[in-house]
C-alpha positions in Angstrom: -20.5 -23.3 3.4 -19.9 -19.7 4.4 -18.9 -17.0 1.9 -15.4 -16.7 3.5 -15.0 -20.5 3.0 -16.1 -20.2 -0.7 -13.6 -17.4 -1.3 -10.8 -19.2 0.5 -11.3 -22.2 -1.7 -11.5 -20.0 -4.8 -8.4 -18.0 -4.1 -6.5 -20.5 -1.9 -6.4 -18.1 1.0 -3.9 -19.1 3.6 -5.3 -19.5 7.1 -4.1 -16.9 9.6 -2.2 -19.6 11.5 0.0 -20.1 8.4 1.3 -16.6 8.9 3.3 -17.8 11.9 5.6 -20.1 10.0 7.2 -17.5 7.7 10.9 -17.1 8.4 12.3 -13.6 8.1 15.8 -14.3 7.1 18.1 -12.0 5.2 20.4 -14.5 3.5 22.9 -11.8 2.5 23.2 -10.1 6.0 22.3 -13.0 8.3 19.8 -10.8 10.0 16.5 -12.3 11.1 14.8 -9.4 12.8 11.3 -8.2 11.9 11.4 -4.7 10.4 9.0 -2.3 12.2 6.6 0.1 10.5 8.6 3.0 9.1 7.7 6.5 10.3 5.6 8.6 7.9 7.7 11.4 6.6 7.0 14.7 8.5 7.5 16.6 5.2 6.6 15.7 1.6 10.1 16.5 0.3 13.3 17.9 1.6 15.8 20.3 0.0 18.9 22.2 1.4 17.2 25.6 1.3 18.0 25.9 5.0 17.1 24.1 8.3 13.7 25.7 8.4 11.8 22.4 8.9 13.6 22.1 12.3 13.1 25.7 13.4 10.6 26.9 16.0 9.2 30.1 14.6 7.7 31.0 17.9 11.1 31.1 19.6 13.6 33.9 19.1 16.0 32.7 16.3 18.9 34.8 17.3 22.4 33.5 16.6 23.7 30.9 19.0 26.5 32.0 21.3 27.9 28.5 21.6 31.6 28.3 20.7 32.0 26.3 17.5 34.8 23.7 17.6 36.7 23.9 14.3 37.6 20.1 14.3 35.3 17.4 13.0 33.6 17.3 16.5 32.0 20.6 15.7 30.0 19.4 12.8 27.6 20.6 11.5 28.2 24.1 12.9 31.8 24.1 11.7 30.7 23.8 8.1 27.1 25.2 8.2 26.8 28.0 10.7 23.0 28.3 10.2 22.5 24.9 11.9 22.2 25.9 15.5 22.3 23.4 18.3 18.5 23.8 18.8 17.8 22.9 15.2 20.3 20.0 15.3 18.5 18.7 18.4 15.0 19.0 16.7 16.1 17.1 13.7 17.5 14.3 15.9 20.4 14.0 13.5 22.9 13.1 16.2 20.4 11.6 18.7 19.3 8.8 16.5 23.0 7.7 16.1 23.6 7.3 19.8 22.2 3.8 19.9 25.0 2.6 17.7 28.3 1.8 19.5 30.4 1.2 16.5 30.2 1.6 12.7 31.1 -1.0 10.1 32.5 0.6 6.9 32.9 -1.1 3.5 35.1 0.4 0.8 34.9 -0.1 -2.9 37.0 1.7 -5.6 36.4 2.3 -9.3 39.7 2.7 -11.0 40.6 5.0 -13.9 40.3 2.1 -16.4 36.7 1.5 -15.3 37.5 -1.7 -13.3 36.1 -2.3 -9.8 38.5 -3.2 -6.9 38.1 -3.8 -3.2 40.0 -1.1 -1.3 42.9 -2.0 0.9 42.7 0.7 3.5 46.1 0.9 5.2 46.5 -2.9 4.9 43.2 -3.5 6.8 41.3 -4.7 3.7 38.0 -3.3 2.4 36.1 -3.5 5.8 36.9 -1.7 9.0 35.1 -1.2 12.3 35.1 2.2 13.8 34.4 2.3 17.6 35.4 4.8 20.2 39.0 3.7 20.2 39.3 3.9 16.4 37.9 7.4 15.9 41.2 9.1 15.5 42.5 6.4 13.2 39.5 6.7 10.9 39.9 10.4 10.7 43.5 10.0 9.7 42.3 7.5 6.9 39.9 10.1 5.6 42.6 12.8 5.6 45.0 10.6 3.8 45.9 11.1 0.2 43.9 9.0 -2.3 45.8 7.1 -5.0 45.7 8.9 -8.4 44.3 5.8 -10.3 41.0 5.9 -8.3 38.1 7.5 -10.2 35.4 6.8 -7.6 35.7 5.7 -4.0 32.5 4.3 -2.5 32.0 4.3 1.3 29.2 2.1 2.6 28.4 2.7 6.3 26.5 0.3 8.6 25.3 1.4 12.0 26.1 5.1 11.6 27.5 6.6 14.9 27.6 10.2 15.8 31.5 10.5 15.4 31.5 8.8 12.0 28.7 11.2 10.9 30.6 14.2 12.0 33.8 13.0 10.4 32.2 12.3 7.0 30.2 15.5 7.1 33.3 17.5 7.9 35.7 15.8 5.4 33.3 15.9 2.4 31.4 19.1 3.4 28.1 17.2 3.4 24.9 19.4 3.8 23.2 18.2 7.0 20.0 17.7 5.1 21.4 14.5 3.7 21.5 13.0 7.3 18.3 14.6 8.6 16.3 13.6 5.5 17.3 9.9 5.6 17.1 9.6 9.4 13.6 10.9 9.3 12.6 9.0 6.1 12.0 12.2 4.1 12.4 11.7 0.3 15.1 14.0 -1.1 16.9 14.7 -4.4 18.9 17.8 -4.9 22.2 19.2 -6.2 24.3 21.6 -4.2 27.6 23.6 -4.5 27.9 23.3 -8.3 31.1 24.8 -9.5 31.7 25.0 -13.3 34.5 22.7 -14.4 35.1 21.7 -10.8 32.2 19.5 -9.6 29.2 19.4 -7.3 27.3 17.4 -4.6 24.2 15.4 -5.4 21.9 13.6 -2.9 19.3 10.9 -3.3 17.1 9.7 -0.4 14.7 7.2 -1.8 12.2 5.0 0.0 11.4 1.8 -2.1 9.6 -1.5 -1.7 11.6 -4.5 -1.0 10.5 -8.2 -1.0 11.7 -10.6 1.7 11.4 -14.1 0.4 10.1 -17.0 2.4 13.1 -19.3 2.8 12.0 -22.2 4.9 9.1 -23.6 6.9 8.6 -25.8 9.9 11.9 -25.0 11.7 11.5 -24.6 15.4 14.4 -22.2 15.5 13.1 -20.1 12.6 12.0 -16.6 13.6 8.3 -15.9 13.1 6.1 -12.9 12.7 2.5 -12.3 13.5 -0.1 -10.5 11.5 1.0 -6.8 11.3 -1.3 -4.2 13.0 -2.6 -3.1 9.6 -4.4 -6.5 9.3 -6.3 -6.2 12.6 -9.9 -5.3 12.0 -9.8 -2.9 15.0 -7.0 -0.7 13.7 -6.4 1.7 10.8 -4.7 0.6 7.6 -1.0 1.3 7.9 0.8 1.3 4.6 4.1 2.0 6.3 4.0 -1.4 8.1 5.3 -4.7 6.6 2.7 -6.5 4.5 2.6 -10.3 4.5 1.9 -11.9 1.1 -0.3 -14.9 0.5 2.7 -17.0 -0.7 4.7 -16.4 2.5 6.8 -13.5 1.2 6.9 -10.1 3.0 6.7 -6.6 1.5 8.3 -3.8 3.5 9.6 -0.3 2.8 13.3 0.1 2.5 15.5 3.2 2.2 18.4 4.2 0.0 20.4 7.2 1.1 23.3 8.2 -1.1 25.4 11.3 -1.3 27.9 11.8 -4.1 30.8 14.3 -4.3 31.7 14.7 -8.0 35.0 16.0 -9.0 37.4 16.2 -12.0 40.0 13.7 -10.9 38.2 11.7 -8.3 34.8 11.4 -6.8 33.2 9.9 -3.6 30.0 8.1 -2.9 28.7 7.8 0.6 25.8 5.5 1.5 24.9 4.9 5.1 22.4 2.6 6.8 21.5 3.5 10.3 19.5 0.4 11.1 21.4 -2.7 9.9 19.8 -4.9 12.6 16.6 -5.0 10.5 16.1 -6.9 7.3 16.6 -3.7 5.3 19.3 -3.1 2.7 22.6 -3.0 4.6 25.9 -1.6 3.7 27.2 -5.1 3.3 24.5 -6.0 0.9 25.0 -2.8 -1.2 28.7 -3.5 -1.2 28.0 -6.9 -2.6 25.8 -5.5 -5.2 28.5 -3.1 -6.3 30.9 -6.1 -6.6 28.3 -7.7 -9.0 28.1 -4.5 -11.0 31.9 -4.5 -11.2 31.8 -8.0 -12.7 29.2 -7.1 -15.3 30.6 -6.9 -18.8 27.8 -4.4 -19.7 28.7 -1.9 -17.0 32.4 -2.4 -17.6 32.0 -1.2 -21.2 30.1 1.9 -20.0 32.8 2.8 -17.4 35.4 2.2 -20.0 33.8 4.6 -22.4 32.7 7.3 -20.0 34.7 9.0 -17.2 31.5 10.4 -15.6 31.3 9.0 -12.1 27.5 9.5 -12.1 27.2 6.1 -13.8 28.2 4.4 -10.5 25.3 6.3 -8.9 23.0 5.1 -11.7 24.2 1.5 -11.4 23.2 1.5 -7.7 19.6 2.5 -8.6 19.5 -0.2 -11.3 20.5 -2.8 -8.8 17.7 -2.0 -6.3 15.5 -4.9 -5.6 12.1 -3.3 -6.6 9.7 -6.2 -6.6 5.9 -5.8 -7.2 3.1 -7.7 -5.6 2.9 -11.1 -7.3 0.0 -13.0 -5.7 -3.6 -13.8 -6.3 -4.1 -15.1 -2.8 -6.4 -12.6 -1.0 -8.8 -12.6 1.9 -12.2 -11.0 2.0 -13.3 -7.5 2.8 -10.7 -5.7 4.9 -7.7 -7.6 3.6 -8.6 -6.6 0.0 -8.7 -3.0 1.0 -5.4 -3.3 2.8 -3.8 -4.7 -0.3 -5.3 -1.9 -2.4 -3.9 0.6 0.0 -0.4 -0.9 -0.3 -0.7 -0.8 -4.1 -1.5 2.9 -3.9 1.5 3.4 -1.6 3.7 1.5 -4.1 2.5 3.9 -6.8 3.8 6.9 -4.9 7.1 5.1 -4.3 7.5 4.4 -8.0 6.8 8.0 -8.7 9.7 9.0 -6.4 11.9 6.5 -8.0 11.1 7.9 -11.5 11.7 11.4 -10.3 15.1 10.4 -8.8 16.2 8.9 -12.1 15.1 11.9 -14.1 17.0 14.1 -11.6 20.2 12.2 -12.1 19.7 12.3 -15.9 19.3 16.1 -16.1 21.8 17.0 -13.4 25.0 17.3 -15.5 28.3 16.8 -13.9 30.1 20.2 -13.9 33.5 18.4 -13.7 32.9 17.0 -17.1 33.3 20.6 -18.5 36.9 20.5 -17.4 39.7 20.7 -20.0 40.8 17.3 -18.9 38.0 15.8 -21.0 37.6 16.2 -24.7 34.4 17.2 -26.5 34.1 13.7 -27.9 34.3 12.2 -24.4 31.7 14.6 -23.1 29.3 13.9 -26.0 29.8 10.1 -25.6 29.2 10.3 -21.8 26.1 12.4 -22.4 24.7 9.9 -24.9 25.4 7.0 -22.5 23.7 8.7 -19.6 20.6 9.4 -21.7 20.5 5.8 -22.9 20.9 4.2 -19.4 18.5 6.7 -17.9 15.9 5.8 -20.6 16.5 2.1 -19.9 15.9 2.5 -16.2 12.9 4.7 -16.8 11.5 2.1 -19.2 11.8 -0.5 -16.4 10.0 1.9 -14.0 7.2 2.3 -16.6 7.0 -1.5 -16.8 6.7 -1.8 -13.1 4.0 0.9 -13.1 2.1 -1.0 -15.8 2.5 -4.1 -13.7 1.1 -2.3 -10.7 -1.9 -1.1 -12.8 -2.5 -4.7 -13.9 -2.4 -5.9 -10.4 -4.6 -3.1 -9.3 -7.2 -4.1 -12.0 -6.9 -7.7 -11.0 -7.4 -6.8 -7.4 -10.5 -4.7 -8.3 -11.8 -7.8 -10.2 -11.3 -10.0 -7.2 -12.9 -7.4 -5.0 -15.9 -7.2 -7.3 -16.1 -11.0 -7.4 -15.9 -11.1 -3.6 -18.6 -8.6 -3.1 -20.7 -10.2 -5.9 -20.4 -13.5 -4.1 -21.5 -11.9 -0.8 -24.4 -10.2 -2.7 -25.4 -13.5 -4.2 -25.4 -15.2 -0.8 -27.4 -12.3 0.6 -29.8 -12.5 -2.3 -30.2 -16.3 -1.7 -30.9 -15.7 2.0 -33.3 -12.9 1.1 -35.1 -15.2 -1.3 -35.5 -17.9 1.3 -36.8 -15.3 3.7 -39.2 -14.0 1.1 -40.5 -17.5 0.3 -41.1 -18.1 4.0 -42.9 -14.7 4.2 -45.1 -15.7 1.2 -46.0 -19.0 2.8 -46.9 -17.2 6.0 -48.9 -14.7 4.0 -50.8 -17.5 2.2 -51.6 -19.1 5.5 -52.8 -15.9 6.9 -54.9 -15.3 3.8 -56.6 -18.7 4.2 -57.3 -17.9 7.8 -58.7 -14.5 6.8 -61.0 -16.2 4.2 -62.2 -18.7 6.8 -62.9 -15.9 9.2 -64.8 -14.0 6.5 -67.0 -17.0 6.0 -67.8 -17.5 9.6 -68.1 -13.9 10.5 -71.8 -13.4 9.2 -72.9 -16.6 10.7 -71.4 -15.6 14.0 -73.0 -12.2 13.8 -76.5 -13.7 13.1 -76.1 -16.3 15.8 -75.3 -13.6 18.2 -78.3 -11.5 17.1 -80.7 -14.4 17.1 -79.5 -15.6 20.4 -80.2 -12.3 22.1 -82.6 -12.7 25.1 -85.1 -10.0 24.0 -88.9 -10.2 23.6 -88.7 -9.5 19.9 -87.1 -13.0 19.3 -88.6 -15.1 22.0 -92.3 -14.4 22.0 -94.1 -15.8 19.0 -90.9 -16.1 17.0 -91.2 -17.6 13.5 -87.4 -18.1 13.2 -86.4 -21.4 11.7 -83.1 -23.0 10.7 -83.9 -22.4 7.0 -84.3 -18.7 7.7 -81.0 -18.6 9.6 -79.2 -20.3 6.6 -80.7 -17.9 4.1 -79.8 -14.9 6.1 -76.2 -16.2 6.7 -75.5 -16.9 3.1 -76.9 -13.6 1.9 -74.9 -11.6 4.4 -71.7 -13.6 3.6 -72.1 -12.9 -0.2 -72.7 -9.2 0.6 -69.5 -9.2 2.7 -67.5 -10.8 -0.1 -68.9 -8.3 -2.6 -68.0 -5.3 -0.4 -64.5 -6.6 0.3 -63.6 -7.3 -3.4 -65.2 -4.0 -4.5 -63.1 -2.0 -2.0 -59.8 -3.7 -3.0 -57.7 -1.7 -5.6 -56.0 -4.9 -6.8 -57.7 -8.2 -7.2 -57.9 -11.0 -9.7 -61.6 -10.0 -10.4 -60.7 -6.6 -11.8 -57.7 -4.6 -13.2 -55.3 -2.8 -10.9 -56.4 0.7 -10.0 -59.7 0.2 -11.8 -62.4 2.9 -11.2 -64.9 2.3 -8.5 -67.9 1.8 -10.8 -66.0 -0.9 -12.7 -65.0 -2.6 -9.5 -68.6 -2.4 -8.3 -69.7 -4.3 -11.4 -67.1 -7.1 -10.8 -69.8 -9.9 -10.4 -71.3 -9.1 -13.8 -67.9 -8.7 -15.5 -66.6 -12.0 -13.9 -69.7 -13.9 -15.2 -69.2 -12.4 -18.6 -65.5 -13.5 -18.8 -66.5 -17.0 -17.8 -69.2 -17.2 -20.5 -66.8 -15.7 -23.1 -64.1 -18.2 -22.3 -66.6 -21.1 -22.5 -67.7 -19.9 -26.0 -64.1 -19.5 -27.1 -63.3 -23.0 -26.0 -66.4 -24.4 -27.7 -65.4 -22.7 -31.0 -61.8 -24.0 -30.7 -63.1 -27.5 -30.1 -65.4 -27.4 -33.1 -62.5 -26.2 -35.3 
């Protein structure tokens, strides 16, 4: 049985053919598409210091002469003049939205008493679809006056289109970095436009790992997926690509993009999802999660005690499905290294998650300093924020410890795998060595036999020479031939053993004189052993 077969039996490795019966179904969204590898972020981190990542420093950066339209169609130039058309084009902020024909928008409100309620937008319910014909109507909805009993209004956008992006950016004065960061998968967390006793804007763009569970097998209509490119032995390891688990689940990188406008009377949360066709977190799913948060007694008590809208932001982070690798089924060699690479990638994502929570915890809401709130309310809200942040951070620490444990277990499996391979190699080497020893013994016997016949052959050749010295009046007899042959053979044996540095007749690396006296020393050892044996027998 091969080493791979041994490991497969030990760790229950699924054959590669089993990878084709895993159904990729998002139960919440009804989507069954396979998420592609996400692009690696072109920058380590984004911040609204200016659109410099999208600037070409070798080109003249003079002010654009393009006429800026003051309506929402002129975004982002109508709100942020430093974003020239060239920089907007380089960031692909609007270009990546052109593939979507319409946007689906879900609304959720948090009322002044802390209760959650589905919004009824102009009698159309909590879900509206914005296409080309509904653009003006959606802009009128955004411009409409919000009821006074709404503390936080959440807007979840699926399939973000360019007009919806422009309208949201114009209405809520959103820094374009929110859109460029998430569209390009660049992690971001920053505060902007803070005004004391008024409010501010905070942004979180957070990649995280999501688990897609295996729901069914054997269905002919079930969508399938093949081994991702990272598993191919001829390609590089790609930690941005989906990773199939041994139990049929799939790990892939998801994205959370949230912008919050915090104010004294009312606040707004905007979360958009440009690719709802994949199995990633959609606006519908996040809207459903917020409904679950609204039904939680725990969160209801927090929203009742604190008027700070940031807790809604924190609740979204708490509800993220951040699952860790939970399998012992591993394949040999490359697959183990691929899994280790994904663990390291997960470590970096956990670090970003932790940094985002700490950012929310330390970014105080300027609106809470308003005279509308008492010192007691501010202190209670601050204590609640610290408590909930610590709870979430403790969960992140638990996940990190779990990741460390899995990493150690993986190292143990890798060590066992390589030890098994080494043992098998050692077994093969031992068999090869034994065969070599047998061949060497046979060659040694042949050498000894040759050494015995060599003097006889030499003398036979000499005595058989057709010269006058041997043929005329020769006294050569068979006895003389035997005597000469034996004498020359013994002399050959003596010379060969004397010249050897290692032999059973003398010690290793013995001096030449001691080796030359080996016949005498050998005879003395034999006599000594006989005497010792005689004495032992007498005793």
